[in-house]
C-alpha positions in Angstrom: -3.1 -14.1 6.9 -4.4 -11.8 4.3 -1.1 -10.1 3.9 0.1 -12.9 1.5 -2.7 -12.2 -0.8 -2.1 -8.6 -0.7 1.7 -9.1 -1.6 0.8 -11.5 -4.5 -1.6 -9.0 -6.1 1.1 -6.3 -5.7 3.6 -8.4 -7.1 1.6 -9.3 -10.1 0.9 -5.7 -10.7 4.5 -4.8 -10.5 5.6 -7.5 -12.8 3.3 -6.5 -15.3 4.5 -2.9 -15.1 8.1 -4.2 -15.3 7.5 -6.2 -18.4 5.7 -3.1 -20.1 8.5 -0.7 -19.1 11.6 -3.0 -19.6 12.8 -2.8 -15.8 15.6 -4.9 -14.9 15.2 -4.7 -11.1 12.8 -3.0 -8.6 14.8 -1.7 -5.6 12.1 -0.1 -3.4 8.3 -0.4 -3.1 6.4 2.3 -1.1 2.8 1.8 -0.1 0.3 3.8 1.8 -1.7 1.5 4.2 -4.9 2.6 6.1 -5.2 1.5 9.7 -8.7 0.1 8.9 -7.1 -2.5 6.5 -5.7 -4.2 9.6 -2.3 -5.1 8.0 0.5 -6.2 10.2 3.6 -4.3 8.7 6.0 -7.0 9.9 4.0 -9.8 8.4 3.3 -7.8 5.0 7.2 -7.2 4.9 8.0 -10.9 5.7 5.5 -12.1 2.8 7.0 -9.7 0.6 10.5 -10.9 1.1 9.5 -14.7 0.8 7.3 -14.0 -2.4 9.9 -11.8 -4.1 12.7 -14.4 -4.0 13.8 -15.3 -7.7 11.9 -12.3 -9.0 13.0 -8.7 -10.2 11.8 -7.5 -6.7 14.1 -9.8 -4.7 16.1 -7.6 -2.3 13.8 -4.7 -2.8 13.1 -2.5 0.3 9.4 -2.3 1.2 8.1 0.9 2.8 4.9 1.4 4.3 3.3 4.8 5.3 0.4 4.3 7.8 -2.7 6.3 7.1 -4.6 7.1 10.2 -8.4 6.7 10.5 -10.2 10.2 9.7 -13.8 10.4 10.1 -16.4 13.3 9.6 -19.8 13.5 11.2 -22.4 14.6 8.5 -24.7 15.8 11.5 -22.4 18.4 13.1 -19.5 18.5 10.7 -16.9 17.4 13.3 -13.8 15.6 12.0 -11.6 13.3 14.1 -8.9 10.8 13.9 -9.6 7.6 16.1 -8.1 4.1 16.0 -11.0 2.8 18.0 -13.8 4.1 16.0 -17.0 3.0 17.4 -19.4 4.5 14.6 -20.6 7.4 16.7 -19.5 11.1 16.6 -17.6 11.9 19.8 -19.3 15.6 19.6 -22.9 14.9 19.0 -23.4 11.2 19.0 -24.8 10.9 15.6 -24.3 7.6 13.6 -24.4 9.7 10.3 -20.7 9.6 9.8 -18.3 9.0 6.9 -14.7 7.5 6.7 -12.6 10.0 4.9 -9.2 8.0 5.3 -7.7 5.0 6.8 -9.0 2.4 4.2 -6.1 3.0 1.6 -3.9 0.4 0.2 -2.0 2.2 -2.5 1.1 1.6 -4.3 2.6 5.1 -4.3 6.1 4.8 -5.6 8.8 2.4 -7.2 12.5 2.8 -7.6 13.7 0.6 -10.4 16.6 -0.2 -12.6 16.0 0.1 -16.3 17.5 -2.3 -18.7 19.8 -0.5 -21.2 18.8 -0.9 -24.9 21.5 -2.6 -26.9 22.9 -0.2 -29.5 21.9 -1.3 -33.2 24.5 -1.6 -35.8 23.7 -0.3 -39.1 
């Protein structure tokens, strides 16, 4: 289950950001996840909910945007989306293809609550 290791790395990154920015809580986490990452959204969400207990992310909503596979043939220039990518261009049969999208794993947005600084008395 590689979803847990992904969640652990994500939480480490968010925790570091929270400490640097003085956040009180993280209420929403948005990710872009490419289909080629082979991440099961329900498992990722379950792992996130378990791992976030007792942290500033507890109760946060995890949103995932699936990024489809996008491939370009360098031979004929054809671009296509296909979840069952076989490594060949469907137009000309070339193996000279490049994956343009579908490998993403990006933290795109966070919603947070910021700690209010206490007023100093002079």
